[in-house]
C-alpha angles and dihedrals in degrees: 000000000000127000116291115263115245115211118206117262112258114215132175108259090219089061091058093054100091108198098038120148091268090056098039095057111126138175120304122230093252091053089050091050091048092049090048093049091050093048090048091050093049093049092046090054093048090047090049093049089049093050092048088050092051090048092050093047089050094047087051091051091049095050090044090054089046093052092046089051092051092048091050091052092048091049090050091052091050089053095057125087111266094244088055092058098105129099128232096262102015132122097258115095133247091038117230139208100269112115117237091214131016133181109219129182114220133163092350091308135102120228136188113224115199121190123187125178123186137173115251123216103209122208089226093086103026131274132269109216116088106239098177131254094061094300133115134211131220123222087254093057097260118140127220136172088220121081117222110208093189105043097175096107099149143335129254122207121205119191125184128178122199133172112261110263097022135083097217111116108227097184134010128185133174131183137175114233119195130195122241090234126055124256116277133195121254144182092267135099135222137236129208118190117194118196119195136171128236091281095050093256120141116263108215122199093026113149112238120193123194119189136177120175094192095059094029097240126153114170127179119186143147131243118245127227091289093053092251133133116187126195124185134185092043118166113245121258122174095178099078089259102149114091117196129197128182121199142160132177109271093012134102118252133239129195146164119250133219118264111219136170088256091048110029098151102075114163091213105019124195107268139245125228117215130197111271094353134110116236110203123200125179122203129184125217132158143165115306119251140205131232124194115195117195110202119207134165126237090275095055097256117138117245123215128199094029114145111229122191123198114197118191127233094223114092136202096206142001135233092064103022111235117201116231093218134022116180126191126197135160123225112252130220090289092051095251124135104199118206105194126187099009129156122259105261144111112278135202111214120209134178131202115298095253088067134069125211107236095182144342125208116229095029122262132294087047115212118222119194126210118276093008141119111228116196112208129189113208118186117191137171143190093220110100100205098048111125114259131199117211104166144346125215120224097017094190142043142184123255112257095023133105112236131188113219128191114207111200122199137093145279096037108159125206089258094059118140129193134202140170112231132191128171110261094010134097116257119262112221123188124259089219134023130189121182113200111232089231087069091228101102145031124198116203134171117218124198105215096190111139091357116146115249119245141063117333128189118236110224120190121185118193127172090348088306120117132204122184125201102203115223085353096148131041125205112201 
């Protein structure tokens, strides 16, 4: 057989044309944009993760530095003699050389180091504070039937570290520190400051400052969970020389006041400290409030630029009574006199002498609760004989009953008429009306049968002049 015949390889001519349209096809613009978006998203995610990781590492370093700073301070306190464990402005007397607050630079950060040292009255050997019924209370709230006349059992140190410019506590330590020798009586006295709120509940973390210029004492401490701050080893003073102030951020403040020959009638006088006795002083603080007073004239138009004075019912001294707080505000373009950050209290509202108050809703004195916003409607006039409503007694009645109501005020002429009004309801008119000849009161009897419950306005018309006491009567 002969050699096999080899035929030439047949190929598609187009396959040999390198660079044809099929081989030259590239990426479209849309594909490029999509790819760029995907790459950008991936890079952004990686960058965000990297930044979070850096912040986490940095936060860990800051907290580690704060913890190390707190531990160093605690070790320093443990190295000191027991009698030296008192801060410069703290509640342990005599006051020592340990700063209450220090600003310290560490690891390129600035920290605030706070040190607080207090005496602890331990339940083990009884308690010092009279609790009534033959029992006694320790400064931590424990109750005992045994009285401890020297309640300085040991000391407790508190250390807090925060970054300068912030309020976040990065590290917090506490430790009890006892003396080698037992407690012993002395020729000093003790002070217990109790701080409560408007409802009689303890205020913890309140700052209490005790000062006495005569014996050169300035003490700054904080109340515990029971609202107490206890100070032992205080130098005696029988001339009301110890001045006490209680404060807290966002709260009102309360204080004692000096008793002098010119002002001997202080409501809460500065206190004495007697040898081997406990002086107890109670102060009341609570969250600040707001009162917005809308000022209108007798026709209902708002008035701007009216000076409104709010005078508190609380007093600092008697004979004469001296108000604790007097606030002054002018009504704005909307007729609102805004009293911000005021103490909870009852307030008498007054206006300049050329104006007369026609009505106040709610009635004066207006009561402002802690941490609240009270809206007050104040109607005034320059017309001297315009009828005025001061108070209503009673200001409420029960549905289905007949109630006799005395409306007190001024300028009530003999033709005066009275009605209860409420939006969407039929007016309630009295079944009997008696206007006092002195023009200062009207006695009416309302039959509340079938009357809708809720707040009703009291409308008095006298000599063609009308005064409205908004929400002046409640049907319940």
